[in-house]
C-alpha positions as CSV (number, residue, x, y, z in Angstrom):
1,X,99.9,80.2,103.8
2,X,103.7,79.6,104.1
3,X,105.2,79.6,107.6
4,X,107.0,82.9,107.0
5,X,103.7,84.6,106.2
6,X,102.2,83.2,109.5
7,X,105.2,84.8,111.3
8,X,104.5,88.1,109.4
9,X,100.9,88.0,110.5
10,X,101.9,87.5,114.2
11,X,104.3,90.4,113.9
12,X,101.5,92.6,112.5
13,X,99.2,91.6,115.4
14,X,102.0,92.3,118.0
15,X,102.8,95.7,116.4
16,X,99.1,96.7,116.6
17,X,98.9,95.6,120.3
18,X,102.1,97.4,121.2
19,X,100.8,100.7,119.6
20,X,97.5,100.6,121.4
21,X,97.7,103.1,124.2
22,X,94.1,102.4,125.4
23,X,94.6,98.8,126.4
24,X,97.2,96.9,128.5
25,X,98.4,93.6,127.1
26,X,100.0,90.8,129.2
27,X,101.9,88.0,127.4
28,X,98.8,85.8,127.7
29,X,96.7,88.6,126.0
30,X,99.2,88.8,123.2
31,X,99.0,85.0,122.6
32,X,95.2,85.2,122.5
33,X,95.3,88.1,119.9
34,X,97.8,86.2,117.7
35,X,95.8,83.0,117.9
36,X,92.5,84.8,117.0
37,X,94.2,86.1,113.9
38,X,95.6,82.7,113.0
39,X,92.2,81.1,113.6
40,X,90.6,83.5,111.0
41,X,92.9,82.0,108.3
42,X,92.4,78.5,109.6
43,X,95.9,78.0,111.0
44,X,96.9,76.3,114.3
45,X,97.4,78.1,117.6
46,X,100.9,79.0,118.8
47,X,102.3,78.8,122.3
48,X,103.5,81.5,124.7
49,X,107.0,80.5,124.0
50,X,106.5,81.2,120.3
51,X,105.2,84.7,121.0
52,X,108.0,85.4,123.5
53,X,110.5,84.4,120.8
54,X,108.7,86.7,118.3
55,X,109.1,89.6,120.7
56,X,112.8,88.8,121.2
57,X,113.3,88.8,117.4
58,X,111.4,92.1,117.0
59,X,113.7,93.7,119.7
60,X,116.9,92.3,118.1
61,X,116.2,92.6,114.4
62,X,113.7,95.5,114.2
63,X,114.9,97.5,117.2
64,X,111.5,97.9,118.8
65,X,111.5,99.6,122.3
66,X,109.0,98.3,124.8
67,X,108.2,100.1,128.0
68,X,110.0,98.1,130.7
69,X,108.2,99.8,133.6
70,X,104.6,98.8,132.7
71,X,103.4,96.2,135.2
72,X,100.1,94.7,136.3
73,X,100.9,93.3,139.7
74,X,103.8,91.0,139.0
75,X,102.9,90.6,135.4
76,X,104.7,92.6,132.7
77,X,102.6,94.7,130.3
78,X,103.7,95.2,126.7
79,X,103.5,98.6,124.9
80,X,105.9,100.7,122.8
81,X,107.8,103.5,124.6
82,X,106.5,105.6,121.7
83,X,103.1,104.4,120.6
84,X,103.5,106.3,117.3
85,X,106.2,103.8,116.3
86,X,105.4,101.0,113.8
87,X,107.5,98.1,112.6
88,X,108.9,98.5,109.1
89,X,107.7,95.0,108.1
90,X,107.6,95.3,104.3
91,X,111.1,94.3,103.3
92,X,110.6,92.7,99.9
93,X,112.9,90.7,97.6
94,X,112.9,90.6,93.8
95,X,110.3,87.8,93.6
96,X,107.9,89.6,95.9
97,X,108.5,92.8,94.0
98,X,107.3,91.1,90.8
99,X,104.2,89.8,92.6
100,X,103.5,93.3,93.7
101,X,103.8,94.6,90.1
102,X,101.4,91.9,89.0
103,X,99.0,92.9,91.7
104,X,99.1,96.5,90.6
105,X,98.2,95.4,87.0
106,X,95.2,93.6,88.4
107,X,94.1,96.6,90.5
108,X,94.0,98.8,87.4
109,X,90.9,96.9,86.4
110,X,89.2,98.5,89.4
111,X,90.3,102.1,88.6
112,X,87.7,104.5,89.8
113,X,86.4,102.2,92.5
114,X,87.8,103.5,95.8
115,X,85.4,101.9,98.3
116,X,87.3,98.9,99.3
117,X,90.5,98.0,101.1
118,X,93.2,98.3,98.5
119,X,95.9,96.8,100.7
120,X,93.8,93.7,101.4
121,X,93.1,93.2,97.8
122,X,96.8,93.5,97.0
123,X,97.6,90.9,99.6
124,X,95.0,88.5,98.3
125,X,96.5,88.8,94.9
126,X,99.9,88.0,96.3
127,X,98.6,85.0,98.2
128,X,97.5,83.2,95.1
129,X,95.8,85.4,92.5
130,X,92.1,85.6,93.2
131,X,91.5,87.3,89.9
132,X,92.3,85.8,86.5
133,X,91.0,86.5,83.1
134,X,89.0,83.3,83.0
135,X,87.5,83.4,86.5
136,X,84.2,84.9,87.5
137,X,84.3,87.5,90.4
138,X,84.7,85.7,93.7
139,X,84.7,88.8,96.0
140,X,82.1,91.5,96.4
141,X,83.1,94.8,98.1
142,X,80.5,97.1,99.7
143,X,80.1,100.0,97.3
144,X,77.7,102.0,95.2
145,X,79.2,102.8,91.9
146,X,76.4,105.2,91.0
147,X,76.9,107.3,94.1
148,X,77.6,110.9,93.2
149,X,81.1,112.0,93.9
150,X,83.0,108.7,93.5
151,X,84.2,109.7,90.1
152,X,86.1,112.6,91.9
153,X,88.0,110.3,94.3
154,X,91.0,109.6,92.0
155,X,91.2,113.2,90.9
156,X,91.3,114.5,94.5
157,X,93.8,111.8,95.4
158,X,96.1,113.1,92.6
159,X,95.6,116.7,93.7
160,X,96.7,115.8,97.2
161,X,99.8,113.9,95.9
162,X,100.7,116.7,93.5
163,X,100.0,119.3,96.2
164,X,97.7,121.4,94.1
165,X,95.5,124.2,95.4
166,X,91.9,123.7,94.3
167,X,88.8,125.9,93.8
168,X,85.7,123.9,94.6
169,X,82.0,124.6,94.1
170,X,80.3,123.1,97.2
171,X,76.6,122.7,97.8
172,X,75.8,121.8,101.5
173,X,72.5,120.0,102.1
174,X,69.7,122.5,102.1
175,X,71.9,125.5,101.5
176,X,73.1,127.6,98.5
177,X,76.2,126.5,96.6
178,X,79.4,128.5,97.3
179,X,82.9,128.7,96.0
180,X,86.0,127.9,98.2
181,X,89.7,127.8,97.6
182,X,91.3,125.0,99.5
183,X,94.5,123.1,100.3
184,X,93.6,119.4,100.0
185,X,95.2,117.1,102.5
186,X,93.3,113.9,103.1
187,X,90.5,111.6,102.0
188,X,88.4,109.8,104.6
189,X,85.5,107.5,104.4
190,X,82.8,107.5,107.1
191,X,79.3,105.9,107.0
192,X,79.6,104.9,103.4
193,X,80.5,108.5,102.3
194,X,83.8,109.9,101.2
195,X,85.1,113.3,102.5
196,X,87.9,115.6,101.4
197,X,89.7,117.0,104.4
198,X,91.1,120.4,103.5
199,X,92.0,123.8,104.8
200,X,90.2,126.8,103.2
201,X,92.5,129.6,102.1
202,X,92.5,132.3,104.8
203,X,91.4,129.9,107.6
204,X,93.5,128.1,110.3
205,X,91.2,125.1,110.9
206,X,90.4,122.1,108.7
207,X,87.1,121.5,107.1
208,X,85.5,118.4,105.6
209,X,83.7,118.4,102.3
210,X,81.5,115.4,101.2
211,X,82.5,114.4,97.7
212,X,78.8,114.0,96.7
213,X,78.3,117.7,97.5
214,X,81.2,119.0,95.4
215,X,79.6,120.2,92.2
216,X,82.9,120.8,90.3
217,X,86.5,121.8,91.0
218,X,89.6,123.1,89.2
219,X,93.3,123.5,90.0
220,X,94.4,127.1,90.5
221,X,97.8,128.7,90.5
222,X,98.7,129.4,94.1
223,X,101.5,128.3,96.4
224,X,100.5,125.1,98.3
225,X,100.5,125.2,102.1
226,X,101.7,122.1,103.8
227,X,99.6,120.6,106.6
228,X,100.9,120.4,110.1
229,X,98.4,117.7,111.0
230,X,99.4,114.1,111.6
231,X,96.5,112.3,110.0
232,X,97.4,109.0,111.5
233,X,96.3,110.5,114.9
234,X,94.0,113.4,113.8
235,X,90.8,111.3,114.1
236,X,91.8,109.3,117.2
237,X,89.5,111.3,119.6
238,X,86.4,111.4,117.4
239,X,83.8,109.3,115.7
240,X,83.3,110.5,112.2
241,X,85.0,113.3,110.3
242,X,84.2,116.4,112.5
243,X,87.2,117.2,114.8
244,X,86.4,120.2,117.1
245,X,89.6,121.9,117.8
246,X,88.8,123.8,121.0
247,X,87.3,121.0,123.2
248,X,88.9,118.1,125.0
249,X,87.8,114.5,124.8
250,X,85.7,113.3,127.7
251,X,84.7,109.9,129.1
252,X,81.3,109.0,127.6
253,X,79.6,106.4,129.8
254,X,76.8,104.3,128.3
255,X,74.5,101.6,129.6
256,X,74.0,99.0,126.9
257,X,71.5,96.1,126.7
258,X,73.4,92.8,126.7
259,X,71.8,91.7,123.5
260,X,73.2,94.7,121.7
261,X,76.5,94.6,123.6
262,X,77.3,91.3,121.9
263,X,77.5,93.3,118.7
264,X,79.3,96.3,120.2
265,X,81.9,94.0,121.8
266,X,83.0,92.6,118.4
267,X,82.7,96.0,116.6
268,X,83.7,98.6,119.2
269,X,82.2,102.1,118.9
270,X,85.7,103.5,119.4
271,X,89.2,102.2,119.9
272,X,89.1,103.5,123.5
273,X,86.1,101.4,124.4
274,X,86.3,99.6,127.8
275,X,83.9,97.8,130.0
276,X,83.1,99.4,133.4
277,X,80.6,97.0,134.9
278,X,78.2,94.2,133.9
279,X,74.9,92.9,135.3
280,X,72.3,90.4,134.2
281,X,70.7,92.6,131.6
282,X,73.2,95.4,130.9
283,X,76.8,96.3,130.3
284,X,78.2,99.7,131.2
285,X,80.9,100.9,128.8
286,X,83.0,104.0,128.4
287,X,84.7,105.7,125.4
288,X,87.0,108.7,125.5
289,X,86.0,111.0,122.6
290,X,85.0,114.6,121.7
291,X,81.3,115.2,121.5
292,X,80.3,115.6,117.9
293,X,77.1,115.3,115.8
294,X,78.4,112.0,114.4
295,X,78.7,110.6,118.0
296,X,75.1,111.7,118.8
297,X,73.8,110.1,115.5
298,X,75.6,106.9,116.3
299,X,74.1,106.7,119.8
300,X,70.6,107.4,118.5
301,X,71.0,104.7,115.9
302,X,70.9,102.1,118.7
303,X,67.5,103.2,119.9
304,X,66.6,102.1,123.4
305,X,69.5,99.7,123.6
306,X,71.9,102.4,124.7
307,X,71.4,104.9,127.5
308,X,73.9,107.7,128.1
309,X,74.9,107.9,131.7
310,X,77.4,110.8,131.5
311,X,78.3,113.5,130.8
312,X,75.1,115.2,131.7
313,X,75.3,117.6,128.8
314,X,75.4,114.8,126.3
315,X,72.5,113.0,128.1
316,X,70.4,116.2,127.8
317,X,71.3,116.5,124.1
318,X,70.3,112.9,123.4
319,X,67.0,113.4,125.3
320,X,66.3,116.5,123.1
321,X,66.9,114.6,119.9
322,X,64.7,111.7,121.1
323,X,61.8,114.1,121.9
324,X,62.2,115.8,118.5
325,X,62.1,112.4,116.7
326,X,59.1,111.3,118.6
327,X,57.3,114.6,117.9
328,X,58.0,114.3,114.1
329,X,56.8,110.7,114.2
330,X,53.5,111.8,115.8
331,X,53.1,114.5,113.2
332,X,53.6,112.0,110.4
333,X,51.1,109.6,112.0
334,X,48.5,112.4,112.3
335,X,49.0,113.4,108.6
336,X,48.8,109.7,107.6
337,X,45.3,109.3,109.2
338,X,43.8,112.6,107.9
């Protein structure tokens, strides 16, 4: 990787850290984050002086504004004044533009396959062309091409871009199919499923529709209603796709076995995750989220390795679900031995 791309990578890491309103970064923390990213691409570490110079360049050339008042004792903390800001890094010249055009031609071979990181693939192509006519596939993306609904992805994407009102036939699990007119706004993947985020005509709130449950759809002639939602922030306070509009996020405190925490530490449950305390066998963590069915399902998926400490209402709900699961298990066992 040329030196200028290493600089770009550091800028991307710094930008991400400056935007994170849930964590406080000292200059040493920023150096660590940049070196972790460089290590992943097998490049040497950089010094504190280098990162300080990067910050000076970002302030001078890109006009970033850091909060000068943030302190941790005598140490300065680094965060944007406006955490919604992001650096406009992608200033490309003619040569880079040609490479992007070549990358797009390659991506056309994957038309209809949405379940991978398009931007990452594009960057890999720019870095050296992983895909050629003569080469065998060298990358495998997690996907299921036979999964119902994936063929609709591109069509819904175009409907969102063109701002079309749609009439969909939707069949919820275990319920009758029904018709709905919707303004489509966003596509989101969660737990290996894709969802259309849309507002039904006549309603104020947003709904989510699993693509594999949409039987068919058609464009209809109606004025399109623009969304007032900022989707870069819309899902910040939840795990999953359900966003309750009339409740506030709460601190969910959980006690995690240290064996499982090693996994959760590297793949946080939520961007607000923080450690409260540690002992020989357990680590207590907290996340700030709205209580949803997806959150409950995620906690239950860890089995006895996670115990909800608070809030009490969530602890009660988890207990009810565990009892129901155990009851169903006992029924199945009894039927098995009859």
